[in-house]
N, C-alpha and C positions, 0 to 999 in steps of 0.2 A: 529543395531547400538542403537536404543532407550533404549534396555536393558543396554548394556554396560554404557551409559549414566547415567543411573540410578543407577548402582553400584557404579560408581564413585561418584555420589551425594551422596551416602549412606556412604561411606567411609570418605567423607569430614563432613560429619555431626556427625559422631561416633567419630572420632578422637579427638576433644575437650573433649569429655564427657570422655573417655578413660584417657586423660590427667589430667582432674579433679579427676577423681577417684584415680588414681596413686598418686596426691599430695595430696589428702585429708588423704590416707592412710601412706605416709610418714608423714605427720603432725601430724597423731593421735600415731606414735611411741613414747613410753616412754624413756626418756635420764634422766640419775641420772651423777652428777658431783659428784666427788670422790677426795680425796688426802689421800696420807700416806706417812710416813717417816720413814727414820732409821738411827740410829746413831752407830758410831765405834769409840772407841778410837784409837788416833794416837800419836806415841811416838814424845816428843818434843826432837828431833833430831839434831836441828839446833840454836844454840846460838847467839846473837848479842848483843854486848856491845859499850856502848859509854864512853870514858874517856875525861876529858878536863885539860887544863892548862890555869889557869886563873891569872893576875897581874895587880895592880895598882900603877902607878908612875907619879910623876909631868910631866913629858913628853912622849909622844907616842912612842918615840924611844926607852925608856929605858924599858917601857913594853914590847913592840915587842921583844928586845933582851933576857928579862928573859923568856917569852914565847916560843919562837922559840927555847931556847936552851933547854926547859923541852921536848917540842915536840920532837926534834931531837934525845935526850936521850931515849924518849920512843919508837920511831920508831925505833932505833937500837937495843932496848931490845927485839922487837918481832921479830927479825932477829934469835933468839935463839928459836923460836917456830914456825915450819915451818907450822904445822897444823893449826895455826890461822892466817886468813887474816887480814890485817890491812891498812887502807888507811885515810889519811886527810879526815876530814868532815866539815871544814869550819871554817872561821876565822871571829870574829868581833871585832873591835876597837869603841869605844864610849867614849864620855866626862863624865867626873863627876862634876857635878856643885856643888857650894856652897849652903848653907843652905837657902840663899835668891833667888838663881838661877840666880844671877847677872852675876858671872862669871866662868870660868873653874878653878877647883882645882887641877884637875888630869885626867889621862886617863886611862882605863882600857879595855884590850885586853883578848879574850878569843880564844882559838883554841881547835878543837876536833878531835879525831881520833875513827874511826869506827872499831870494832873488830868482825870477824865473824869467827865460828869454828862448825865443827860438832863433836867435839872431847870437852865435857863440862869439863873434867879434865884438859887438856890443858890449855882451856881460863881462868878456875879458877887460875891456877898457875899464868899465865900471869897477871892476873887482880891483885893477890895479890902483885906482883912485882912491877906493874905500880902505885898502891895505896900509895907508897911510897911518890911520887912527885906529882900525878895526882889525880883528884877527878873522881869517876865515878857517870854519870849523869843518866844511865839507863841501863838496861839489859832485853832484850826480850827471852824467850824460844818459839819455835814454831816448828811444823812439816816442814821438808823440802820439797820443790817442790815435790821430787821422793816420798816420804813416804805419803805425802798429796794425791797424785795423786792415789797410789795403794789403800790406804784406800777410797777415794772416790769412786773408783770403786766397791769397796767389798760392801760399804753401797748403792752404786745405785742399784745392783742386790738385795740386801735386800729390798728397797723400791720398785721396781718393784714386789716382790714376795708379798708383804704388799699389793700393791694395788690390784694383782689380787686376793688375799684373801677377801679383800672386796668388790670386784665387784661380785664374786662368792656369797658372804654372803648375800648382797643386791638382786642379781638376785633369788636365791633358797628361800629368803623370801618371793618374789613376785611370785614365782613358774613358772619363764621365763627363757628361755636362753637368752646369752647377747653377744654382741661384743663389743670391745673397738673403740670407734671413734676416740680418739687422745689422745696423751700423750705429757706433758711438763716437762721437766727434769732439774733440777738445784736446786737453792737456799741452796748451800752450806754455811755453817757457821761454825765459829770456836770459842773456847773460847778465847776471846783477850788476847794477853799478859800481865801482871802485872808490870809495869816498877817499878824500883827500886826507892827509894828515893834519892836525891843527896846527895853523899859520900865525904866529905872533905878528902884531903891527909893525910896520916897516917905517924908518926914518922917512920924512917928507922927500929928501932928494933921491931917494930909491923908487919913487913912484914911477910905475909903467905898467903896460897889459899884462895881465897874468896868461900865460900861455895856456890854452884848452885846445885839445884836440879831440874832435867829436868822435870819430871812428864810427863803427857800426856794431849792433848787437845781433845776435843769431836769435831769430823766431822759428820755433820748431813746434809742428802740429802733428797728432798723432790720431790715428784712425784706427779701431778695431772693431772687429765685428765676427760674423760667423755665417759660412757658405753650406749650402746642403747639396750634395751630388744626387744625381738621379740615375736610375737604370736605363 
């Protein structure tokens, strides 16, 4: 029995030492923070545009009558372009004051229609028709959600491969094997769409398709993480 007690006492004494040695070994491990990124082009296959009707009249009712008629005609015109989605996007009515600001001289009303299509040719033709009576306040070209997701996945695989390549390069330079401790994926970024300048309505004889060049956006994915070197 005394021998058994001495063995238990030895175990209790050596256990903290083993824990301390293991902790020091873990602390002594070398870690390296790394980051890599990859980019791929994505086709701008989704176009969005905003057209507007605006009128200023002595009475709010007269402004509304003129604007509503223009918007109704425009929505009717979109029916002939089923590949273009159209919806009203807001209306504003506000007073126009005299130079001194003391009284209301007129009322201005503005209504907008939002257009969206994956067919830039169809959208271009429709915009050409609508511009005879409406203004164009902006047009944005960007990858559709499906295209963006596909390209993101491809860029992600490229970024992970680039991360592994950098990790191996660092470990080989130090002459040690490594393991990946953790990875953080994300930070997708896109080239921001460039809005068009506001365009006033054209005369009816000038109606023609609006030039729309889809082009591409750059999709970038970043992978960051940490590797641990082994002895």
